[in-house]
C-alpha positions in Angstrom: 159.9 169.9 18.5 159.1 168.9 22.1 157.0 165.8 22.7 153.6 167.3 23.4 152.4 164.0 25.0 154.5 164.6 28.1 152.9 166.6 30.9 156.2 168.1 31.9 157.3 168.9 28.4 158.4 172.5 27.7 156.3 174.4 25.3 157.5 174.4 21.7 159.8 177.1 20.5 157.8 178.7 17.6 159.3 181.2 15.2 157.6 184.6 15.4 155.9 183.8 18.8 156.9 184.0 22.4 155.4 181.5 24.9 153.6 183.2 27.8 151.4 180.6 29.5 150.6 176.9 29.6 147.4 175.4 30.9 146.4 171.8 31.4 146.0 171.3 27.6 146.8 174.5 25.8 149.9 176.7 25.3 149.5 180.4 24.8 151.9 182.6 22.8 152.1 186.3 22.0 153.7 187.8 18.9 157.4 188.2 19.1 158.8 191.6 18.6 159.4 192.3 14.9 157.3 189.2 13.9 154.5 189.3 11.3 151.6 189.0 13.7 149.9 192.1 15.0 150.4 192.9 18.7 146.7 192.4 19.5 146.8 188.7 18.4 147.6 185.5 20.3 148.4 182.0 19.3 146.6 179.2 21.1 148.1 175.7 20.6 146.2 172.6 21.7 148.6 169.9 22.9 148.0 166.1 23.2 148.0 166.4 27.0 145.0 165.0 28.8 143.8 166.0 32.3 141.4 164.5 34.8 140.5 165.5 38.4 142.7 168.6 37.9 145.9 166.6 37.1 147.7 166.4 33.8 148.3 162.7 33.0 150.9 160.8 31.1 151.1 159.8 28.4 149.0 162.1 26.2 146.4 161.1 23.6 148.0 161.1 20.1 146.4 163.5 17.7 144.2 165.0 20.4 145.3 168.5 19.9 144.4 168.5 16.2 141.1 166.8 16.9 140.1 169.4 19.5 141.1 172.3 17.3 139.2 170.9 14.3 136.1 170.4 16.4 136.3 173.9 18.0 136.7 175.5 14.6 133.7 173.6 13.3 131.6 174.7 16.2 132.7 178.3 15.9 131.5 178.2 12.3 128.2 176.7 13.3 127.7 179.4 15.9 128.6 182.1 13.4 125.4 181.2 11.6 126.0 177.9 9.7 123.4 176.3 12.0 120.8 178.9 11.0 121.1 180.9 14.2 122.4 184.4 14.8 126.1 185.0 14.8 127.8 184.6 18.2 131.0 186.8 18.4 134.1 184.6 18.9 137.8 185.2 19.3 139.1 183.9 16.0 141.3 186.1 13.8 142.8 185.8 10.4 145.5 183.2 10.1 147.5 185.2 7.4 148.9 188.7 7.4 149.9 190.9 4.5 153.6 191.7 4.2 154.3 195.4 4.6 154.7 197.1 1.2 153.5 194.1 -0.9 150.4 192.0 -1.7 152.1 188.9 -0.3 150.6 187.1 2.7 152.4 185.2 5.4 151.0 182.2 7.2 150.9 183.2 10.9 150.6 179.6 12.2 154.0 178.0 12.5 154.4 174.8 10.5 155.1 172.8 13.7 151.6 173.4 15.0 149.5 173.6 11.9 146.2 171.9 12.5 146.2 172.3 16.3 146.6 176.1 16.6 144.3 179.1 16.4 145.1 182.7 15.8 142.9 184.7 18.1 142.1 188.3 19.2 143.2 189.4 22.6 140.4 189.7 25.1 139.8 190.7 28.7 138.9 187.2 29.9 136.2 186.9 32.6 137.0 184.8 35.7 133.9 182.6 35.3 133.5 179.2 33.7 130.1 179.1 32.3 128.7 175.5 32.8 125.4 174.4 31.3 123.9 171.1 32.4 121.1 169.6 30.3 121.3 166.1 32.0 121.8 164.9 35.5 125.2 163.2 35.8 128.7 163.5 37.3 129.1 165.8 40.3 125.6 167.0 39.8 124.2 163.5 40.3 126.2 163.1 43.5 124.9 166.3 44.9 121.3 165.5 43.8 121.5 162.1 45.7 122.7 163.9 48.8 120.7 167.1 48.7 118.1 167.0 46.0 119.9 169.9 44.3 122.5 170.6 41.6 124.8 173.5 42.5 122.2 174.5 45.1 119.3 174.6 42.6 116.4 172.4 43.8 115.3 169.6 41.4 112.2 167.4 41.3 112.4 164.1 43.3 112.7 160.8 41.5 115.3 161.6 38.9 117.9 159.0 37.9 121.5 159.2 36.9 121.6 160.3 33.3 118.1 161.7 33.2 117.3 164.8 31.2 116.7 167.9 33.4 113.4 169.7 33.1 115.3 172.7 31.8 119.0 173.3 31.1 120.8 174.7 34.2 123.4 177.5 34.2 125.8 176.6 37.0 128.8 178.9 37.0 132.2 178.2 38.4 135.1 180.4 39.5 138.2 179.6 37.3 140.9 178.4 39.6 144.7 178.7 38.9 146.4 175.7 37.3 146.6 172.8 39.8 143.7 174.0 41.9 140.0 172.9 41.7 137.5 175.2 40.0 134.9 176.3 42.5 131.2 176.0 41.9 129.6 179.3 42.7 126.1 180.7 43.0 124.6 183.1 40.4 124.7 185.7 43.2 128.5 185.2 43.5 128.9 185.5 39.7 127.1 188.8 39.9 129.6 189.9 42.6 132.5 188.9 40.4 131.4 190.5 37.1 128.4 192.6 37.8 124.7 191.8 37.6 124.3 192.8 34.0 127.3 190.9 32.7 126.4 187.8 34.8 122.9 187.8 33.2 124.5 188.2 29.7 126.8 185.2 30.4 123.8 183.1 31.6 121.6 183.9 28.7 124.3 183.5 26.1 125.5 180.2 27.5 122.0 178.8 27.6 121.4 179.9 24.0 124.6 178.3 22.8 123.9 175.1 24.6 120.4 174.8 23.2 121.6 175.4 19.6 124.5 173.0 20.0 122.2 170.3 21.6 119.9 170.6 18.7 122.7 170.2 16.2 124.1 167.2 18.2 120.6 165.6 18.4 120.3 165.7 14.6 123.6 163.7 14.4 122.3 161.1 16.9 124.1 162.5 19.9 123.2 164.0 23.2 125.0 167.0 24.6 124.7 166.3 28.3 126.6 169.2 29.6 129.4 171.7 28.5 131.3 174.7 29.7 132.2 177.9 28.0 134.6 180.7 28.5 134.1 184.3 27.5 136.0 187.5 27.3 135.3 191.1 26.4 136.9 192.8 23.4 138.1 196.4 23.0 134.6 197.5 22.1 133.0 195.9 25.2 131.5 193.0 23.2 131.0 189.7 25.0 133.0 187.2 23.0 133.1 183.4 23.0 136.7 182.2 23.5 139.0 179.3 24.2 137.8 175.9 23.0 134.1 175.3 22.4 132.0 172.2 22.6 134.9 169.8 22.4 135.3 166.3 23.9 137.4 168.0 26.7 134.8 170.6 27.6 131.6 168.6 27.1 129.9 165.3 27.7 128.5 163.7 24.6 126.4 160.5 24.7 125.0 158.2 22.0 121.3 159.1 21.8 120.2 155.6 20.8 122.2 154.0 23.6 120.7 156.5 26.1 117.2 155.7 24.9 117.5 151.9 25.1 120.0 151.5 28.0 118.9 150.0 31.3 122.0 150.9 33.4 123.9 154.2 33.8 126.9 152.8 31.9 124.7 151.8 28.9 122.7 155.0 28.9 125.8 157.3 29.1 128.0 155.8 26.4 130.4 158.6 26.1 132.5 160.2 23.4 134.9 162.1 25.6 137.6 161.4 28.2 135.2 159.6 30.5 137.2 156.5 29.8 140.2 158.2 31.4 138.2 159.5 34.3 136.7 156.0 35.0 140.1 154.3 34.8 141.8 156.8 37.0 139.1 156.8 39.6 139.4 153.0 39.9 143.3 152.9 39.8 144.2 155.8 41.9 143.4 157.0 45.4 143.9 160.7 44.6 147.2 161.0 46.5 150.6 161.8 45.1 151.3 161.5 41.4 148.7 159.8 39.2 149.7 156.6 37.6 150.5 156.4 33.9 147.7 155.6 31.5 147.8 152.1 30.0 148.2 152.0 26.2 144.7 150.4 25.9 143.1 153.4 27.7 145.0 155.8 25.5 144.0 154.0 22.3 140.3 153.8 23.3 140.2 157.4 24.2 141.8 158.5 21.0 139.2 156.4 19.1 136.3 158.1 20.9 137.7 161.6 20.1 137.9 160.6 16.4 134.5 159.0 16.4 132.8 162.1 17.8 134.4 164.4 15.2 133.3 162.1 12.5 129.7 161.9 13.8 129.3 165.6 14.2 131.0 166.8 11.0 130.1 163.9 8.7 
């Protein structure tokens, strides 16, 4: 099998599946002709690749693909009602299929990617990344310092880096092709892209999921500072949660106790995601040319944070 830690590595050759696309972290496959999987299914494989500032870095984070997939599956279960809320439709499909003419079932996930792959339903994916911000940090903090706004939304004066926002903000982005920057857009622009009714559905559902997930995280001593979701529409027109959900790659998680007692931004925002990678790269690279290789110590610390988050959330 190809080394998934290499950014330039070719996608794995998986029996019964045909590779169709690779993103920064995930590889996407469709059923091969004559294979056991129905034509309306897809295989999503999470690699160990890590990206920052729209660049895939080297080396990858060992075990990251399995950790991300495990956490996504756990959150899909929570949002299907395990957290006490209503069921949010998601893209997951059965991982086994019956063999024609018998009662035998075949495992649709190839052995080479067990633990880091999901069988999903095909969807008409929407071109909007649904970002929800519950706390002021990152690019939002930079804009607030300069303009007093986050994605053009005015905020009260006097907020500090890492402060909780008065209300969670829905700040959509246009999903750019691989290698290009996602573009923050206004809600009006989101309406232009998907229609006013669909944009309102995306906003309301994203905020609902964020609030539920933030409450779950809080009960585990964690703060969900911000996150991003992707949605598609199924054959019946149902808005459906897709891709990864509430992982260390798509979300900022902080330690709640450290946030409460911290006196500096670094102490308050003790992170359980790839912020270690972002911070190191920002200090070590001027943004030109090819990013430098990640030091072993940064790789090990990041892997430990991914594992720690999974353990804290899922007990």
